[in-house]
Kinemage of the C-alpha trace (Angstrom):
@kinemage 1
@onewidth
@group {chain A} dominant
@subgroup {mainchain}
@vectorlist {calphas} color= white
{ca unk a 1} P 1.820 3.391 9.831
{ca unk a 2} L 1.887 0.131 7.902
{ca unk a 3} L -0.591 -2.645 8.571
{ca unk a 4} L 0.863 -6.077 9.308
{ca unk a 5} L -0.934 -9.415 9.419
{ca unk a 6} L 0.201 -12.083 11.844
{ca unk a 7} L -0.727 -15.717 12.363
{ca unk a 8} L -0.038 -18.171 15.155
{ca unk a 9} L 2.895 -20.492 14.521
{ca unk a 10} L 0.923 -23.420 15.906
{ca unk a 11} L -2.349 -24.094 17.633
{ca unk a 12} L -5.497 -22.001 17.790
{ca unk a 13} L -6.823 -19.223 19.987
{ca unk a 14} L -10.403 -18.196 20.733
{ca unk a 15} L -9.315 -14.623 21.489
{ca unk a 16} L -7.363 -13.756 18.310
{ca unk a 17} L -8.783 -16.470 16.033
{ca unk a 18} L -5.284 -17.565 15.005
{ca unk a 19} L -4.818 -14.576 12.686
{ca unk a 20} L -4.903 -10.839 13.399
{ca unk a 21} L -3.939 -7.460 11.941
{ca unk a 22} L -1.978 -4.690 13.656
{ca unk a 23} L -0.862 -1.193 12.728
{ca unk a 24} L 2.761 -0.845 13.816
{ca unk a 25} L 5.471 1.765 13.210
{ca unk a 26} L 8.297 0.776 10.868
{ca unk a 27} L 10.874 1.154 13.645
{ca unk a 28} L 9.004 -1.096 16.090
{ca unk a 29} L 10.673 -4.353 17.069
{ca unk a 30} L 9.302 -7.443 15.298
{ca unk a 31} L 6.296 -8.956 17.037
{ca unk a 32} L 7.037 -12.439 18.373
{ca unk a 33} L 3.987 -13.109 20.583
{ca unk a 34} L 0.261 -12.538 20.201
{ca unk a 35} L -0.783 -9.602 22.395
{ca unk a 36} L -3.940 -11.489 23.459
{ca unk a 37} L -2.845 -15.080 24.089
{ca unk a 38} L 0.986 -14.741 24.246
{ca unk a 39} L 1.523 -17.624 21.789
{ca unk a 40} L 4.353 -17.333 19.208
{ca unk a 41} L 3.389 -15.599 15.938
{ca unk a 42} L 4.887 -14.949 12.507
{ca unk a 43} L 4.148 -12.390 9.813
{ca unk a 44} L 1.654 -13.622 7.244
{ca unk a 45} L 1.608 -12.766 3.577
{ca unk a 46} L -1.242 -10.420 2.886
{ca unk a 47} L -2.864 -8.758 -0.075
{ca unk a 48} L -2.322 -5.152 -1.020
{ca unk a 49} L -4.394 -2.516 -2.727
{ca unk a 50} L -3.357 -1.256 -6.114
{ca unk a 51} L -5.274 1.448 -7.905
{ca unk a 52} L -7.278 0.461 -10.930
{ca unk a 53} L -5.811 1.352 -14.286
{ca unk a 54} L -7.166 4.675 -15.456
{ca unk a 55} L -7.454 6.007 -18.979
{ca unk a 56} L -4.731 8.469 -20.025
{ca unk a 57} L -5.401 12.115 -19.291
{ca unk a 58} L -6.580 14.013 -22.381
{ca unk a 59} L -5.051 17.342 -23.397
{ca unk a 60} L -8.247 19.234 -22.562
{ca unk a 61} L -8.486 17.543 -19.137
{ca unk a 62} L -4.863 18.414 -18.396
{ca unk a 63} L -5.456 22.060 -19.348
{ca unk a 64} L -8.579 22.200 -17.150
{ca unk a 65} L -6.519 20.807 -14.256
{ca unk a 66} L -4.003 23.644 -14.648
{ca unk a 67} L -1.133 21.795 -16.307
{ca unk a 68} L 0.972 23.296 -19.086
{ca unk a 69} L 0.568 21.124 -22.161
{ca unk a 70} L 3.518 21.085 -24.549
{ca unk a 71} L 3.798 19.702 -28.078
{ca unk a 72} L 7.093 18.485 -29.495
{ca unk a 73} L 8.144 20.619 -32.474
{ca unk a 74} L 11.553 19.096 -33.154
{ca unk a 75} L 14.287 17.341 -31.253
{ca unk a 76} L 14.597 19.138 -27.919
{ca unk a 77} L 12.098 21.876 -28.839
{ca unk a 78} L 8.568 22.147 -27.506
{ca unk a 79} L 5.824 24.741 -27.861
{ca unk a 80} L 2.778 25.374 -25.748
{ca unk a 81} L -0.517 23.963 -27.036
């Protein structure tokens, strides 16, 4: 289930702090009120996690992992390394 961040449209709330996060199914109806204080809310822009860039997999690492490693011999022809 995706995680959505919401913020109050106006005002503040001691219960939710004015901003909260919920896990909701994709097919759920859009949330229009805070579940705690019943004030109107809107979706907030939030950050996302992206994996760090990894170094390319070496031929020996790929072989150890069980992959078939092929080398290009000519156009459309490959042979096993």
